[in-house]
C-alpha positions in Angstrom: 26.6 -42.5 -2.1 30.2 -41.4 -2.0 30.1 -40.0 -5.5 28.2 -37.1 -4.0 31.3 -36.2 -2.0 33.6 -36.4 -5.1 35.0 -33.0 -5.9 35.7 -34.1 -9.5 32.0 -34.6 -10.1 31.2 -31.2 -8.6 33.8 -29.5 -10.8 32.7 -31.4 -13.9 29.1 -30.2 -13.4 30.3 -26.6 -13.1 32.3 -27.0 -16.3 29.3 -28.5 -18.1 27.0 -25.7 -16.9 25.1 -28.1 -14.7 24.1 -27.0 -11.1 25.5 -29.4 -8.6 23.2 -29.8 -5.6 25.8 -29.6 -2.8 28.9 -27.6 -1.8 31.6 -26.5 -4.1 34.5 -28.7 -5.3 36.9 -26.9 -3.0 34.7 -27.5 0.1 34.4 -31.2 -0.9 38.2 -31.4 -1.1 38.5 -29.9 2.4 35.9 -32.0 4.1 37.1 -35.1 2.3 40.5 -34.8 4.0 40.0 -35.4 7.7 43.2 -33.7 8.7 42.4 -30.5 6.8 38.8 -30.6 8.2 40.2 -30.8 11.7 42.5 -27.8 11.0 39.6 -25.8 9.7 37.6 -26.7 12.8 40.4 -25.5 15.0 40.6 -22.3 13.1 36.8 -21.8 13.7 37.4 -22.2 17.4 35.9 -25.7 17.8 37.4 -28.2 20.3 39.4 -30.9 18.5 41.3 -34.0 19.6 45.1 -34.2 19.9 46.4 -35.7 16.7 49.6 -36.0 14.6 50.3 -34.8 11.1 49.1 -37.2 8.3 51.8 -39.5 6.7 52.2 -42.6 4.7 55.5 -43.4 6.5 55.0 -46.0 9.3 58.2 -45.0 11.1 57.2 -41.3 11.1 53.8 -42.2 12.6 55.3 -44.4 15.3 57.6 -41.6 16.3 54.7 -39.1 16.4 52.7 -41.4 18.7 55.1 -40.6 21.6 53.3 -37.3 22.0 49.8 -38.8 22.2 47.9 -40.5 25.0 46.6 -44.0 24.3 44.2 -45.3 23.3 44.4 -43.8 19.8 42.7 -44.2 16.5 44.6 -44.7 13.2 42.5 -42.9 10.6 42.7 -42.6 6.8 42.7 -39.0 5.7 40.5 -39.9 2.8 38.4 -42.3 4.9 34.7 -42.8 5.3 32.2 -45.4 6.5 34.7 -46.7 9.1 37.2 -47.9 6.4 40.9 -47.3 7.0 40.3 -46.9 10.7 41.7 -48.9 13.7 41.4 -48.4 17.4 44.8 -49.1 19.2 44.8 -49.7 23.0 48.5 -49.7 23.6 51.8 -48.9 21.7 52.7 -52.5 21.0 49.7 -52.9 18.7 50.4 -49.7 16.8 52.7 -50.8 13.9 50.4 -53.7 12.9 47.3 -51.4 13.1 48.9 -48.6 11.0 49.9 -51.1 8.3 46.4 -52.7 8.2 44.7 -49.3 8.0 47.1 -48.1 5.2 46.3 -51.3 3.2 42.6 -50.8 3.6 42.8 -47.0 2.8 44.8 -47.6 -0.3 42.4 -50.3 -1.5 39.2 -48.3 -0.7 40.3 -44.7 -1.5 43.5 -44.9 -3.5 45.4 -43.0 -0.8 47.3 -44.8 2.0 47.9 -41.6 4.1 46.7 -41.9 7.7 47.0 -39.9 10.9 46.8 -40.7 14.6 44.2 -39.2 16.9 43.5 -39.6 20.6 40.5 -41.9 21.2 37.6 -40.8 23.5 36.7 -43.5 26.0 33.0 -44.5 26.0 31.9 -41.6 23.8 28.5 -40.6 22.6 28.4 -39.8 18.9 26.3 -36.6 18.2 25.8 -35.2 14.8 24.2 -31.8 13.9 22.2 -31.3 10.7 22.9 -28.0 9.1 21.5 -26.1 6.1 23.5 -23.2 4.4 22.6 -21.0 1.5 24.9 -19.4 -1.1 24.8 -16.1 0.7 26.7 -17.0 3.8 23.7 -17.8 6.0 23.8 -21.0 8.0 21.3 -22.7 10.4 21.1 -25.9 12.3 18.2 -28.3 12.6 19.3 -29.8 15.9 21.2 -33.0 16.6 20.9 -36.8 16.2 22.4 -39.3 18.5 24.1 -42.0 16.5 26.0 -43.7 19.3 24.8 -47.2 18.6 27.2 -48.5 16.0 28.7 -51.7 14.6 32.1 -51.5 13.1 31.9 -47.7 13.0 28.7 -47.9 11.0 25.6 -46.3 12.5 22.8 -48.7 13.4 20.2 -46.6 15.2 19.7 -42.8 15.2 17.6 -40.8 17.7 16.5 -37.2 17.7 16.5 -35.2 19.8 19.5 -36.9 21.5 18.2 -38.4 24.8 19.5 -37.1 28.2 21.5 -34.3 26.6 22.1 -31.2 28.7 20.4 -28.3 27.0 23.5 -26.2 27.5 25.7 -28.8 25.8 23.1 -29.1 23.0 23.3 -25.4 22.4 27.1 -25.4 22.4 27.4 -28.3 19.9 24.8 -26.9 17.5 26.5 -23.4 17.6 29.9 -25.1 16.8 28.4 -26.9 13.8 27.1 -23.6 12.4 30.5 -21.9 13.1 32.3 -24.7 11.2 30.0 -24.6 8.2 30.4 -20.8 8.1 34.2 -21.0 8.4 34.5 -23.2 5.3 31.9 -21.5 3.1 29.5 -24.4 3.1 26.3 -24.6 1.1 23.2 -26.9 0.9 22.7 -29.7 3.5 25.4 -31.3 5.6 26.1 -33.0 8.9 28.8 -31.9 11.4 29.9 -34.8 13.7 31.1 -34.7 17.3 32.1 -37.0 20.1 30.8 -36.3 23.6 32.8 -37.7 26.5 31.5 -38.8 29.9 32.3 -35.4 31.4 30.0 -33.6 28.9 32.9 -32.2 26.8 32.5 -32.4 23.0 35.1 -32.5 20.2 34.7 -32.1 16.4 35.6 -35.2 14.3 34.4 -34.7 10.7 31.8 -33.3 8.4 29.6 -35.3 5.9 29.2 -32.9 3.0 26.0 -34.4 1.7 22.5 -35.4 2.6 22.6 -38.6 4.7 20.4 -41.6 4.8 19.3 -40.6 8.3 18.1 -37.2 7.3 14.5 -38.4 7.6 15.0 -38.6 11.4 15.5 -34.8 11.5 12.6 -34.2 9.1 10.3 -36.0 11.6 11.2 -33.7 14.5 11.5 -30.4 12.5 9.0 -30.8 9.7 11.6 -29.4 7.3 12.0 -31.2 4.0 15.8 -31.4 3.7 15.9 -32.7 0.1 13.6 -30.0 -1.1 15.5 -27.4 0.9 18.9 -28.2 -0.6 17.4 -28.2 -4.1 15.9 -24.7 -3.4 19.3 -23.5 -2.1 21.0 -24.9 -5.2 18.5 -23.0 -7.3 19.6 -19.7 -5.6 17.1 -19.2 -2.9 18.1 -18.0 0.6 17.3 -19.5 3.9 
């Protein structure tokens, strides 16, 4: 669950001499903050959506929205599982949506900070499974299509993603590897992208853990992801 993304747990394990199966505490802190993750993706050369600086000041966020094209998403920087997130179609709905997202974020994560991000109209949601060892080597195990969702929660996942241009697939998978390498990732993780109707993709976030849907990738690659990340944590290389 979300405890696997908690940097305090990873740090406590290291202090106690216990091997944590997953990335370092510093990487968990980075991926756990959506705004910092987007900045890292930009530094790695990945395409990202227009967004504003995170804030817990409603007036500051309203002022920043003038530079963005609607529709937009209000997103909690510490968010996950669709919580602290609102889609806003036009400026008149923004204040109410920011306030609601902040309340939800404060309740769920103890942090009311949110940011605004341009929404992609009718997107496909494509996520790339990666494995990275402790020596800087990163590989991908292709993508899963998780576009069918309810309240931002994935309902059905398909792999390989149907009707995906092979050139686009190659580009998205390469970007997932580049991002993981940029942040010094290790073990199993998932890099998530939105794909618009023109075939352009943008980075949105990384899940720094093994996911429920990892078995979909195991079916198409015959790679045991749980075993793989335990072997990586034990010091083996890819």
